[in-house]
Each structure stands twice: as C-alpha cells, then as structure tokens.
N, C-alpha and C positions, 0 to 999 in steps of 0.2 A: 244429626246430619251436619248442622253448621259447625258443631264442635269438631267433628272429624275433618271437615274442610279446613278449619282453622289450623288444626294440627299438621295437616299435609302442607299447607302454605308456610307454616312456621318452620317445618323441617326443610322444605325446599329453600327458604330464605337463609336458614342457618348453614345449609350446605354451600350455597352460593357464596356466602360470606367467609365460610371456613376455608374453602379450597385455596383462594388466593393467599390467605395468611399462612396456611400450611406450606404452600410452595415457597413463599418468601422466607419462612423460618428454616426450612430444609436447605434452601439455596445458601442462606447465610451460614448455616452450620457446616456445609461442605466447602463452599467457595469463598466465604467471607474472610477478612483479615483476622488472624488469630489475636485474641485479646483476653486478658484475665478479667476484664470488666464485663458485667452483664449489660452494660449500656449499648453494646453493639446489637443485641437482640431487641432491646426496647426501641432502638432507632430503626431497626429493620422492620419492626411491626407497626411503625407509624402508618396510619391509614393512607396518607398521601403517597408515601414511598411504596407501600404494598401494591397499590393499584397502578402506580407508574411502572413498577418493575414487571408486573404481570402483563401490562399492556405492551411493554417492550418485548417480552417473551413471546406473546401471541404474534407480534409482527414478524418475528424470526421464522415462524412456521411456513411462511411463503417460500422459503428457500428449499423446501422439499421438492419443488418443481424441477430442481436440477439433478434429480436422481438418474434420469436417463443420460444426462451429459456426463455423469460420473463414470458410467460404464464405457462411454465413448472415449474419454481421455485416458482411462485405465488401459483399454485395449490398444489405443494408439501408442502409448508410451512403451508398452510391453513389446509391440511388434514392429515399430519403426526401424528401418534399416540403418546400418552404421554409416552409409554414405550420406545420409541426411541428418543423423543425430549421433553425436559422440557424447557418451554419458560418463558422469562421475570422475571428472578431472579434479584432482586435489589442488587447492590454492590457499594462500594466505597463512597468517600467523596462527589462526584458530583451526586450521586444517579442515575446513569445510570443503564441499565439492560443488562443481558447476557442470552444466551441460552446454554443448555448442550445437546449434542448429544451422544447417547450411541450405541456402536457397538453391533451386535447381539451376544448374549451369546452362548458360545460353550458348555455349560452345560445344560442338559435337566432335570437332577434330582435335587430336592431341597436338597438332602443329600450332594451334592458336593458344596464346597465353591470355587467360582471362584477367581483366583488370581487377585490382583489389576492391572489395566491397565494403560499404559502410557497416558499422557494427552497432547493434542495438543491445543494450543491457536491460533485461527485464527483472524488476524487483517486485516480488509479490507482497501482498498484504497478509493480514491474519492477526492483527492486534499485538504484534511484536512477540507472540507466544505460540503461534501455530502456522502451519503451512509447509509445503514441500515442493521442490522444483518439478517433481514428476506429475503434479496436478496440471501444470501449465504447458504441457507438450503441444496440445492443439493450438493454443494461442500463439506460442513462439513459432511453431511451424507455419502458421498463417502469415505472421509478420515476415518470416524469412522468404516465403514464396512470393507474397504480393510485392514486396519491396526489393527482392533479389539482394538480400543482405545476410550477414552473419548475425545470429542472435545468441547471446550468452545469458543463461538463466542460472544464477547461483542459489544455493542454500546459504543462509546466513545464521549466525548464532541466535537462538531463540531463548526467551525466558522460560524456565528458571536457570538454564545453563549459562546464560550471560545477561548483561544489561545493555543499556543503550550505547555506552561507549564501545562495547565489544562489537555491536552491530555496525556502528560507524566505521570501526576499524575494518570490518569485513568488506564494506562497500568500497572503502579506500583500496583495499587489497585487490578487489575485483578490477578496479580501474587500472591498477598497476599491472595486474595479470594481462589485461587486454593490451597494454602498451608493450609488454614483453612477448606476447604469444599470438596476437591477432593474425599476423602474417602467415603463421603456420597453417591456419584454417582459411586463408584467402581474405582476411579482413584487413581493413585500413585503420591503423591505430590513430590516425589524425582525423578520422571521421567517425566519431562516437556519439551515440545518443543514449540517454537513460530514460526508460519508461517505467513508472512505478505506480502501484495502486495502493491507496490508503496508507498503512504504515510504511509500505515500500517507498512511496514518494517522500514521506517524512524523512526517512533515512537518506534518500538521495539528496534532498535539498540541505539537510543538516550536514552531510558530509562535505558538500561544496562549501558551506560556510566555514567548516573546520579547516579545510584545505586552504581557503583564502587567508585565514588567520595565520596559518603556518607560513604561507608566502610572505605575509606582511612582517612576521617576526624576523625573517631573513632579508627581506627587501622592503624597508619602511617606505621608500619612495616609489614602490612598484606601480607603474602606470599602464603597462601593456595589457591588452585583453587576455584574460586567462584562457588557457587551452582546455578548460573543463567542458564536459559534454553538455549539449542542449538537453533540457529536462522536459518530459511530457508527464504531467501529473494527473492521475485519475482519482478523483474524490479523496484528496489528500488531507492529512492532519498537519497543520502548520503552526498551531498555537496550543501548546499542551495545557496551559492553565484554562484557557477558554473551553477546550474539549473536556477537561475534567469537570468543569462546572456544568457542562451539558450532560455528562454522564450522571452527575449528582441529581440533576433535575429529573432524570429518567430512572433514578433509583438503582443504577447499575455500577456505580463507581467502585464498589467493593468487590464486584464480580469480574470487572475488567482488570487485566494485568498491567494496564498502561502506567498507573501510578507506581507500581512496584518496579517496572522496567526503568522508570526515571528516578529510582532510588527512594521513592516514597517521601520526597521532600518538596512540599508545595513551594517553599521559598526558593528552590533551585529550578523550578519548571522553566523559567525564562531561558536558562542555559541550553535547554534542549528544544527550544521553539524556533524553527527556521524563520518565522516572521520577524522575530526580534534579532536573531543572529545575523541574518542577511541585511536587515534594515540598518543595523548599527555599523556596518562596514563603511570605511571612508568612501567618499564619492569617487575618488580616483580609481577604485577597484571596479573593474567592469565585469559584471556578472554575465554568465552565459544566458542565452535566450531560454525562457520558460513558458511553456504552453500548459495552461491549467484547464481541466475539463471537470464538470461537476453536474450531477443530475439534480433537478429541482425537487424530486421526490425522495431524496436521500434522508432517511431517518437515523442512520448510523453515524454519519459525519455530516452535519448540516451544511448547506450550500454556502453559508457565510464564511466557512473556513477558507474556501478558495477565493471568494470575493474580497475578504479582508486582506489575504495574502497578496492578491493581485493589486489591490489599492495601495498597500504599503510599498510594494516594489515599484509601482508606477510613479511614486514620488522621487525616485532616484533619477539621476541625470541620464543614466544609460537607457532607461525605459525599455527593458527587454522582456516584459511579461505580457501575455495575452490570456484572457479568460473566456471560455466558451461554456455556456450553460445549456444543458440538454433537457428540454421540457418533458417531464413525465418519466425520466430515467431515474433509477434508484442506485443504491450503493454497490450492489453486486452486479446488476445488469450491465453497468458501464464497463465491467471487466469480462464477465462471463460471455457476453454477446460477441466478444472477439474470437471465441472458440469455434463458432460455426457460421458459415456465410448466410444461412437462412434466418438467423436470429435478428430481432428488430433493429438493434443498434449497431450491427456489424458494419453496414455500409457507411453510416454517418461517422462512426468513430474512426474507421480506417481512412476515410477521406480527410478528416480533420488531422489525423496523425501525419498523413502524407503531405499536407500543406507545410507542416513544420519540418519535414524531411527533404523537401524539394531541393534544397541547396546541396544535399548530399547524394541525390539519386540521378 
C-alpha cells in the first residue's frame, strides 16, 4: 500500500515538474530567437527561468475576462453609422489607415456653424507587434462623446512588417495628417492631444523627441514653445533597457518582440528610450505637457516606468509632467475600462484625462 502511494506521489510530482519545463521548451521552440547554438534551450530550461516564465503565463489568463467585451467592441465597430465613424482613411508614407470618430453635434439647426473641436489621437499598445484600430471603437467613441471632440485612431506599422523607426514615422505622419485634414471633420488642428497606451505612448513620446531634434537641426537657437500635442500616457514604456531587464527577470525577453523591434541591439536601446531622448534635449526646448497614469498592480510594465520618466522630466526647467498612480489597477484595466461606463476605472480615468484636456474644452 505504501509503495503504491509512493508511486502515485512520485508520478504526481513528476507531472507537476514536467509540465512547466515542457511549456517553456515548446515556447522557446516556437517563439524564441533563432540560433544555431543549443545554449538557447539550456538557458530556457534553467529552473529559475522556467518558473518565472510559467508564472508570467498564468498571470495572463486573467485577461479571458474580457471575452464579453470582445463581442461588444466587434459589434460596435461593425454597426456604427458613418455620421459618427469614418473608417479606413489612408495616410502617410507607409500607407496605413486611420479612423475618425465624431462627437455628437450640439447644434440642431443648419443655420448655426459649430465651432471647431479639439482633436484626440489615440495610439493603442500591443507590444509593437499586435493590435488593430477596430478593437478600440468603444474607447474612441466614448472619448468623442464625453469630450465633444474629434478622435483619430490610426493603425501603424507593426513588427515584423516594420521596426521602431517605421512606427515613429507613422506617428509623425498622423500628426501631419491632422494638421492637413482636421478641419474637414470639424477638428481644430491647433488643439491636438495624443493619448497612448503601453507601446502606443512609447511611440508618442519618442516621436516628440525625434521631432524636437529635427527642429533643433534647423533652428539651433529655437526657444519658442513647441506646437506638439499634449500627451496622456497610460502604463507606458519609457526606458527600453530597463524594460528589457524586467522582461529577462520574468523569463519572457525571448518571447517578447520588443528587442527585435529595437533592432536587437542592446547597445542602441538608449536611442529608442523616451526617458533618455527627452531628458537629453537642451533646456531651452520646451516640451509639451505630459500626464502619466499607471496602475500599482501592473505586472506587464512596472509602475517605476512612469515614476522614473516623470522624475526625469521634472528635473527640466519647463516641469511639464504630472504622474498619477491608480491603486489596484493593472496594465490592461487602465485602458479596457475606458470602453464601458460601468467598468471600475472608467470614471476615474475619464476624470483624470478631462483635467488635462480642460484648456481645450
């Protein structure tokens, strides 16, 4: 009897130990970086990495709770009327497309001319390698309705079709598109705000840094405040090297496309890190206001990402950064909860965003 119990216990223990290793091995085989060396598998099967990776994987299972929301945003995007949503407008060098959401008109008579509205550009996240504008219809529609503004939601070039420079070019092209076309849809090109989540706000802030440098190349003594949009960052990645180290700690750096998007060169990560790009700009360059929001329960991008970025920018003379921590909020809730008014963080986040928009509304 004891021998049988011992065999059962041994089998159960072996199974518990085997499954995490099997998952790690298969994941490395499918998603890991190609290499002729067998060291990648030896490293992938390091016990510490195996359990860090599996723990990270288990944490992702909680996002199945958004299945109901998936059907809601799919139905909304399919059925929204053309007077509120104009789809698939081509823009930019990379020939991507964008959608335009229009808030409800406050004017019922055709004799009244409605004032031009502020423009919000929403840049979604997705690890620089996934995502689509049709997912964010509910979110963009809520922004347009609540703040009576025009919302532009672009698709941008994703890995492996492109790399970080292509994405920055896309964001720059969206800004130019708004300057050229906002008035057609009732938007004011001089009142523009960018809202980005995760990789989206990384690209927004990096683009501002690149545009500032271009201004400096042409105007070395440039002193006037830039006409770049205010930025609202939701759970953003601002330091690529720091985030790569965090991914390594969790055993997922080989499964994330971030390093590949940044050309797989650790020595060049600083070039694509907004915290370093913006901090290194001369003091006479006035950055636009930046409002950073981050959940304290974010396990995807740790809260220190926003805290460190905010601290770095607060050392500048212009002091245009504000950081707001959301106690108990995680990486996805901070964005997903903007899709439905009944969700936990909807009211808090919309109120915070409104504070930053008040000068435009």
